[in-house]
N, C-alpha and C positions, 0 to 999 in steps of 0.2 A: 766420673769414675776413672781412676788411673788405669791405663792400659797395662796388660800383662807384659808387653814388650819392655816397658819401662821398669817394671818390677824385676823381670828376669835379668835385665842388664845389670841390675845392682847386686844380684846374688853372689857372683864371684868376689865382688868388693867386700860384701858383708862377711863372706867366709874368710877372706884374707886378713881382715882386721881383727886383732885379738883384744884381750882385756886391757893390755898395757896401753894400746893406742887410744882406747875409749877413756881410760883414766886420764891420759895426758890431755885429751880434748876437753876434759871437765875443768871448768874455770874455778870451781870451788873445791877447796880441800876438805874431804870428808873427815869426820872424827875417826882417828885410827882405831882399828879393831883391837880390843884388849888381849886377844889370843895370838894373832899373827903380827901385831904392832904395825899394821898397814902393808905387810909384805904380800898378803893375799894367798899365802901358802904356808903349810906347816910340815914338820917332819912327823911321820907316823910313829907310833910307839911299838917297840919290840915286845915280845912276851914277858921280858923281865921288867917292863915299864920304862925303859930308857929310850930316848929318841933315836930313830934310825936316820942318821945323817946322810945315808946314801940314797934316800928317796924323799920326794916331796909329794904332797897331795893338796888339792885346793882346800882352803880354809872354809869353814861353814858360813863365813860372812859373805862369800861369793855366791852362795846358792840362790839367794833372793835376786841378786843382780842377773844371774844367768837365766832364772825363770822369767824375769821381766823382759830380757832381751829375746828370749825364745818366743814369748807371747807376741812381742812386737813384730818379730820376723814372720810368725805364722799369720798375723793379722795382715801384714803387707802382702804376703804371698797369696792370701785368700782372694784378693781382688774385690772384696766386698765393698770397700769404700763407705759411703753413707749407710749402707745396709747393716753395718756392724752394730747399729743401735737396735735392730729387730731381734728380739729374743722371745722365748716362750713366756717369760714373766710379764712382758707387756703386750701379750696377745690374749684376746678374750677366747676362752676355751670353746665356747659354743658358737663363736662367730657373731657378727653384728646384723645378720639378716632377720627379717620379720617372719619368714616362713618357717614353721616348726620342723618341716622335713629337711629344709636346708640347714637348720641349726643342728639337727641330728647328724647330718652328713658331715658338717664341719667338725663336730665333736669327735666323730670317728677318725677323720683326717688328722686332727690334732693329736689324738692318742697314738695313731700309727706313726706320725712324724716324731713324737717324743720317744717312742720305743726305738725307732730307727736311729735317732741321735745317740741313744745310749749304747746301741749295738748295731752298727751299720752292716747290713747284709743284703745283697741283691739289689734290685732296682725298686725305687719308690717313685711312682708317677702321680703327680698332683694335677688334676684336671678340673676345669670349671671356668665360669665367665670372668671377665675382667673385674677386678675389685672384690673378688670373693676370698682373698687372703692367701692365695697360693704362694706368692713370692715371700710373704712374711713367714710362712711355715718353712719354706726352703732355707731362707736366711737364718731362721732360728736354729735349724739343724746345724748349719755351718758354724754359727757362733757358739753353739753348745760344744761342738767338737774342738774348736779352737781353745775354748776355756779349759778343756781337758788335755791341751797340748798335742792335738792331732792335726795334721795338715789337711786343708780343704781348699779346693779351687772353685770359684764361682765365676760364671760368665754367661752372658745372654747369647743365644744362637746367632742373631745378626752380628754382634760384635766378634764372635768367634770366626765367622766367615769373612768379615772385613779384615781381621788380622791375618788370616790365611792368605787372602788375596794380596795384602800389602807385603807379605814376606817374600813374594816372588820378585819384588823390586830389587835390583842389584845393590841399591843403597840401603837396603833394610838392615837394621842393627841386629835383628834376630832371624837367623835362617829358618826357612820353612820347616825343614825336618826337625830341627831342635824344638821349635814351638809346638808342632803337631805331636811329637813324642811326649812332650811335657803334659799336654792336655790328655792324651790317650792313656797315660799311665799314672796320672795323679791318684793318690790313695782314695780320695773321695771327690767326685766331680758333681757339681750342681750346675745343671744346664737349664737356664731359664728361657722363657719366651720361645719354646720349641713350637714351630709352626708359623712363626712371624717372618721367617726368612723367605727370600725369593726362591721359587721352586725351579731353579735352573738345573739342568743335568749335572753341572759341576758341583753345585751346592748339595744336591741329593747324594752324589757320589762321596763327597767328603764326610757328610754326616753319617752315611752308611758305613764308611770305613771306621769312623770313630766309635759308633755304637756297636758295630759288629765285634770290634776288638775288645771293648769293655764287657760285652755279653759273653763272648767266648772265654775270656779270662776271669769271668766272675768278679769284676771290680765293682764295688758299691757305687751307685749312681742315683742322683735325684734329678728327675726330669719334670720341669714345669711346662705344661702344654696349654696353649691358648685355643687349640682346636679340640673338638670332641674326639673321643677315642675312635668312633666309627669313621672319622674322616682321615685318620692316619693311614699311611700306606700299608699294604698287606704284610710286608716283612716286619714292620714295627708291631702290628697287631699280633703277628705270630709269636714274636718274642714275649709280648705281654700275656699271652695265653699260658706261658710257663708259670703256673701258680706257685711252684716251689721256690722260684727265684724272683718273680716280679709281683708287685701289688699295686693296684690302682686305687686312689682315693679321690673322691669327687668333693669339691669344696662348695658347690652351689649348683643350682639348676640353670639350664640354659633356656632362653625363650624360643623353643622349637616345638613342632607338632608332636614329635615322638622322641623318646629318650631311652637309651639302654640302661640308664643308671637311676631311674626313679619313676614313680607313678605320675601320670598326667593327672591334672585336677579332677577330671571326670571319673576317676577310678577310686573314689573315697571308700566304697564298699569293698573292693578287692584288696585295698591296703590292709584291711582287718582280717582277711582270710588267711589263716595259718594252719599248720598241721596240728597245733595244740588245741585249736577250737573246732577242728573238724570232727563231727559226731558220726562215727561208723557203727557204734554199738547201739543201734536203734531198737528199743524194746518192742516196737510195733512191727518189726520185720520178721519174716520166717528165717530160720537158721541159715538156709542156703543163700538167701539174699544178703544176710548180715555177713556171712563169710565172703561173699562176692565183693561187698563194699570194703571189707577189711583188706582184701587182696588188692583192690584198686588203690587204697591208701598206702599199702606197702610199696607198690610199684612207683607211686608218686614220690615217696620219701627216698627210695633208692635212686630214682632218676635225678632228684634234686642234689643229692650228694655227688653224683658223677654223671652229668648229662652227656649221654652218647646216643646217637641214633634218633629215632622218632618214638614218641609215645602218643597214641591216639585213644582218647576216651570217647566212647559212643554211648548214648543213653538219652532218656527223656529229659525234658526241662525240669530242673530242680533236683536231679538225682545226686548232685555233688561234684560233677565233673569240672565246672568252672571254679569251685572252691579249691579243688585239688590243684588245678592249673595255676591259680593265683598263689597258692601256698608254695609252689615250686619257686615262683618269682620272688616271694618274700624271703624264702630261705636263701636264695642266691644273693639278694641284696644284703642280708645280714652277714654273709661271708665276704662282702665287698666285691662281688662278681657281677658282670653285666647280664641283663636279661631284658627282653622287650615283650610286653604284653599288648596285643592289639585285638580289638573286636573287628572281625573281618568287614562287616558293613561300614563301620566307622573309618577303617583304613581306606576303603574304596572312595568314601566321601572325601577324605583328606587328599587322596590322589587326584580326584576331579578338581578340587579347589586350587591345586597348584597351577592350573591353567589360567587362573585369574591374574590380571596385571597387578593386583594388590597383594598377591601371595608373597610371604617372606621366605618361603622355602621352595626351591625348584623341584620340578617333577623328578628329575634324575636323582637329586639328593635324597628325597624322601623314598623313592622306590629302591635305590641302592642300599639305604640304611636298613630297610626291612629285609631285603633279599640276603644281606650279608651279616645280619645280627648274629653274634656268637651263640645266643640262645633265644629262639623266637617262640612265643606262645600265640597261636592263632585260635581265637575263641569264636564260637558260633559259626562254624562252617555250615553253609546251607541256608543261612538267613539272608545272604546277600541278594541283591537284585540280579535276576538271571538274564542280564543282557549279554550279548556276545562280548562286548568290551570288558565287562566285569569278570566274566568267565575266563577270558584270555589273560587278564592281568593276574588273577589269582593263580591260574595254572603256571604262569611264568615264574612267580615267586616259589611255588611248591616244587616245580621241576628243577629250578636252579638249586634249591636247598637239597633236593634229592641227589642230584649229580655231585654236589659239593660235599655231601655227607655232613651237613650242618645240623646240630642238635635242635630239635623242634618238638613242640607239644601242640596237639590239635584237639579241639573238642567239637563234637557235632551231635545233633539229635536226629540226623538223617540215617535212613537205612542204606544198605550197600547199593541198591538199585536207584537211589535218589542222588547219589554222588557221581560226578563226572567220572566216566570209566578210566580216563587218563590219570586222574588223581587216585582213584580206588586201587589201581594196580600198584601204586607206590605204597599205599597203606598196608597191603597184604604181603609186601616183600619182607619175609621173616629175617633176612640178612640185615635189614636196617630198621624195620618198624615193628613195634608191639601194638597191635590193635586189641583193645580191651573193651568189652561191652559191660557197662554197669547195669545190673538188673534191678537195682533199687528204684522204687517209684518216686514221684515228686515228694520231696521232704516236707514242703509246706502243706501238701494234701494230707500227709501223715500226721502233721501237727493238729489238724482239725479233729482227728480221731483221738489224739492224746494231747489235749490242750495245755497240760501242765509242763510239758517239756519246753525248755528255752529254744528260741530260734537262733541257731548258731551255724548251720551249714546251708549250702545252696545245692 
């Protein structure tokens, strides 16, 4: 791929050369235009229909040439190189993966990228494993904008940092300030391979300066990251939390134990639990229990729309608390927002398994991803093994999220005196937490009394 320094060095030359120089360089004489007779300009007409010999305007025969030159200039400026062949037309809309969930993810990413290309606003972050189509989507956006005569600049993060380092050389053809300003203020920046750079303090500082400038000045930017969103630094995650300006699209699932962007394979049942199929109007319930279940439903819907603080559902097995918690996750996924659903005993098992030499995920990586998930659902509190180690790990997660005021949903069938007092004090903090007791009995037990009702809630 041609370096930006080579492209930018040519810009003054391209601006200085006019149509006349280009015509003289052409070895073949074109057929003269019947309107301007090859002069490439005409005299505009006065109101009385006579030529105004005091003025000249370009002949319409020059418009096509100018458009072609402009397109060539934009293509050169874009730094896309071979990626100029990647468009939406030669991209499979639902992706090439076999997993139905991944195909749905890619379809959403495709639609978001297509919309962004037609009206660039804010930041579009494309995340996913290697080979999932992120770069093709980003290049398709760039090529779509170029086709509409809008400037775009594409560069990978490692190349950007290499150019910045080389610009400090006294013999550099492009000064550091000129190059950095060009990248910072380009109308649309496509930054690929974010996360592939060396994490030196200098590299972090340069990228922080670049992204902070573009975020503060609301400049449209496409970021393609090879790392998961959870692994980005805190300042980057804070920017992405601005849902009015930033959107994150996942192009495929990653081979990891837990993910903030999709259901793990063991949660097939929870994937189907939505607000639409939650049954709170149970005919077999007394009116007070039905009203109580409706209130729980309303609380969950409101929380899903704007997750703040904690929502704790307490009730017997099968009362519907897990269905409501999973419905919150499914709602957030539909909105393209992160959420992490974990069953507490399973999470502790995952945590123990990281001590194995064969583990693909480190203890710190797994523990930190749960502690700092933007929205965390902790299902089945109280079902975990009550070993001191398990109690301490669970308390560390809950205490961290309490102090950091991170959005959390917790379900439990334990009574207040069965829950660790350190945790219970956080549940009853009305400044942060809403503790709601679901009075409805086991839904499946109710089904036995009314066998004709379909099994739709838990």
